[in-house]
N, C-alpha and C positions, 0 to 999 in steps of 0.2 A: 475541799474537792481536789481531785487531781488537776494538774495545771492545764490539761487539754480541754476539759469541759469548763464552761463558763457560766452556767446557770442550772438551777434545779426547778423542775415543774412537777405539779401533781397531775398524773395522767392515769386513767383507768384504775384509780384507787391506790396507786403507789407513787413513790418519788422516783423520777427519772432525771439523772444528770445528763446534760446535753451541751454540745458545742453548737452555738447558734450565731451564724455570721451572714452578712450580706443582705441584699434585697432583690426582689424580682420573683419569678416563679420558684416554687420550693422544691428542693431535692433533699430526700432523707437517705442518709447513708447508714446501712445496717450491717454490723460486723458479725463474725462467726465465732467459733470455738477454737482455742481458748483466746479470745481477743478482747478488745475494748474499742471505744470510740477512737482512741489514739491510733488504731490501725489505719484510719483515714486521714492521718495528719498531712500527707502529701497531696490530698485531693481538695481540701477545704478552700484554701486560698485561690488555686487556679479556677475552681468552679465559681467562686464569688467573682473573680475577675471576668469570667465569661458571662456574668449577668444574672446569677442565680442566688437565692437565699438557700443556705446549706445548713441542715440539721444533722448532727452526728451524735446519737445517744449512746451512753453506756446502757445496753439493754438489760431487761429484767434478769436479775441474778448476777450482774457483772459490775465491777468497778464501784462507782459512787452511787449507783442506783440501788433500789431496795432489792432484797433477796428473801422473798417469802419462804416459809419453812415447808409448806405443803407441796408435795411433788406435783399434784394436779394443777397447781397455780402456774405451771409452765407449759400448758397446752397451747395449741395453735390459736385458739380463740382468745386467750389472754395475751399472747405475743402480738398478734395482729391488733388486738384491742388497745395495747399500749401505744401503737403507732397512731391509731385514730385518736386516742386520748391526748397524745402529744400535739397533733394538729389542733384539737379542740382547745387545749390550754394556751396555744399561741394564736388563736383566731385565724387559722388557715383552713380553707375549704378543701383543697385538693393538692396532691403532691405527686412527684415522680419518685418511686422507691427504688433504691439501688441496694442490692444485697450480695454479700460474699459469703461462701460457705453456708453455715446455718442461716445467716441473714438472708441468703438467696432463697432458701426454702420458705422463709416467712414472707418475703416480698412477692413471690409468685402466688401466694394465697391472697394477697391484698385485693386484686381485681375480682377474685371469686367470692370472697367473704365481705368485702367492703368496696364494691364497685363505684359508688358515688364519691368516694374519697381518693380514688386512684386515677391519676392522669396517665401514667405510664410506668413501665417496669424495666429494670436492667438487672440481669443476672451476671455476676462476675464469678466465673468458674462453675457456678451452680445452675444447671438447667431446670426447666420446668418438668417435673415428673407428674404424669397423670396419676390419679388414685389407683393404688395397687389392687389386684384381684383378691388379695387376702391380707391379713394383718402383717405388717412389714417385718416385725422381729422374727416371726416364723420363716419368712422369706430369706432374711439374712442368715438365719441359723441353717436352713436347708442348703443354701447356695454357697456360703462362705465358712460355715462351721461355728462351733461354740466359742472359739477363740477370737472371732472377729471383734474388733473393738466396740462396735455398736452393741453386739450381744453381750460382751463383757461388761459394758456400762450398765446393764440392767440390774446387776447385783448391787443392792443397797450398800453404799459406803465403801465398797472395795476399791474401785479405781480412784475415788475421791481421796482416800487416805494415802494410796500409793503415790499419786501425783503430788500431794502436799508435802511429802517427805523431803523433796529437794526441788523447790520451785525454780531455782536458777537453772538446774539441769534440764527441766522441762522445756524452757524456752531456748536454751542453748542447743538442744537436740532437735526440737520441732521446727523452729523457724530458720530454715536453711534454704539456700537457692536451689532451684530445680536442676535435675540431671535428666539425661535421656531416659525414657521409660524402659529401654532395653537394659539399662543398668539396674533399675529397680527390679525388673523381672528376673535378672540373673541372681540378685541377692535373695529373692524369695525362693527361687529354685534351689539355691544352695541350702537354705534353711529347711525346705520341705513343707513349709506352711506359712501363712500370714501371721505376723506377730500382732498382739494387741498393743494398744498405745503404751501401756506400762512397760512391756517388754522392749518396745522400740526405744523408749527413753533410757532404759537400763543397758541397752546394747553399747559396748565400748566403741564400736565403729559407727561412723556416720556417713551418709551420702550427702553431697552438696556442701558448698561453702557456707559459713555462718552468714545470716542475712542482716542481723541487727548489730549496731554498735553497742559497746558496753552501756552507754547512757540510755539507749533505746530499750535494751533488754531490761535494764533496771526499772523502767516504768512498769513493765508487765510483772516483773518479779515482786516489786513492792505491792502492787495491786492484788495479785493472787495470793501472796503471803498473808495479806489481811483478810481476804474474802474466802479463800479456798476455791475449790473447783466445783462444788456441789451444785450451785445455781446453774452453771452451764451444762453440766452433765444431766440435770433434770430435764432439759429440753429433749435429750435423747430418750429419757424414760417415759416420755409422752407420745412416742411415735405410734404405738398401737392405739392409744386413746384418741389421737388425732384422726386416725383412720376410722375408728369406730363411730366418731361423732360427726363425720362428714360424708354420709352416704349420698347426699345430694350432689356431690362433686364427681360422681361416676361419669366419665365421658366429657367433663367440663373442658371448654376451650378458653384460651386467653384471647381477648379481643382488643385490648388496649395496645397502643404503640409499645413495642418491646424491642430490647436490644440484648443479645447474648454475646458475652465476651468469654471465649474459651482460651485456656492456657495449654500450649503444646505439651509441656512436660509435667502436668499435674497428675500425680499418681493416685491421688485420692478421688478427684473428680475428673476422670479421663475425658479428653475431648469427644470421644465417640458417644458418651452419654447424652450429648446434645443433638445427636444426629436425627432423632425423630421430631425435633421441635418444629421444623417447617410444616409438618402435618397437624400440629397441635396449637399453633399460635398464628392468628390471622394476619397480623401486621408485624413482621419480624425482620430484623437485620442481625446478621451474625458476623463476628470478627474474631480472628485468632491472633493471639500474641505469641510469637515464636520464641522458643527456648525459655519459656517462663514456667515456673513451678506453681505450687498451690497458693502462695501468699502474694498474689498478683499486684495488689495496690501498693505493696511495700517493695516488691522486687523490681517491677517495671512501672514506677509511678508516672513518669513522663509520657510513656506510651498509653497507659490507661487514661490519663488526664486528657490527652489529645482525642482519644476515641470518645470519651464521655462528653467533652465540651462540643465536639463536632455534632454528635447525635442530638444532644440536648438543645443546642442552638437551632438546628434544622427543624426539630419537631416541637419545641416548647418555648422558643425565645419570646413570643408575644404574650402568652398566658398559659396557665395550667388549666 
């Protein structure tokens, strides 16, 4: 296993590699794309010190966890089922789920699909999006064009192969510190359209300073050189399936204690995307991290750790 994960459990019919530390109420840290449990390396020890048991899995399709071949094996029912299975494997009844990027989309579904197992939810950059009025890929295509990266990802094998050609370049280009959104908008205006992820990585120019040290980047490069990117991209290929199989979530509200952490300079998940959340979430606190880009837990770890520990201790210090 990679050095960061320290055990493997069988959950929901697959093997999940997970970092498991501490004791007390359980907090599960769920990463996004293209990431690993390692993305939470700065959070585990501080949250353990704050009095919590912390689980950080390599999620389905990533790192040292299993990577099923079937695209449908990555739908929202399987992804949330993995988290329930993780709790079952470790004898845990309920947990607070913290998610960044795609992990955020998954954890906001936990109180809706598995309410008995969900004590609370934290979205890091990723807000709660209510069920769309139509299939999401058609919405992305109509609003943002055929070249938008999520639409581009729907083509079997195309982005997978392009990203795998130079894995080191992927992480050198993607994981960078945030810049003011005005700079991003100026770059898009100069190009005339939004680049897909492959074009962004191939661009000779970059916005923002590199975020990772050489040693940190090597962890990602080694992992994705071995696994490829298909597992993570398959999460995107289930967005329509997720919509089609959850009609019961029309108008669904989040009722568990919830925290939303937005990043001022996140161009992928812009702060205004969370503006409707007070009308959709009954028990909500919202916090903004200034001058922070998309990779919040790695760019401003101390600030995020302070926010998480404060909220978790106030809301869940006694029990989940």
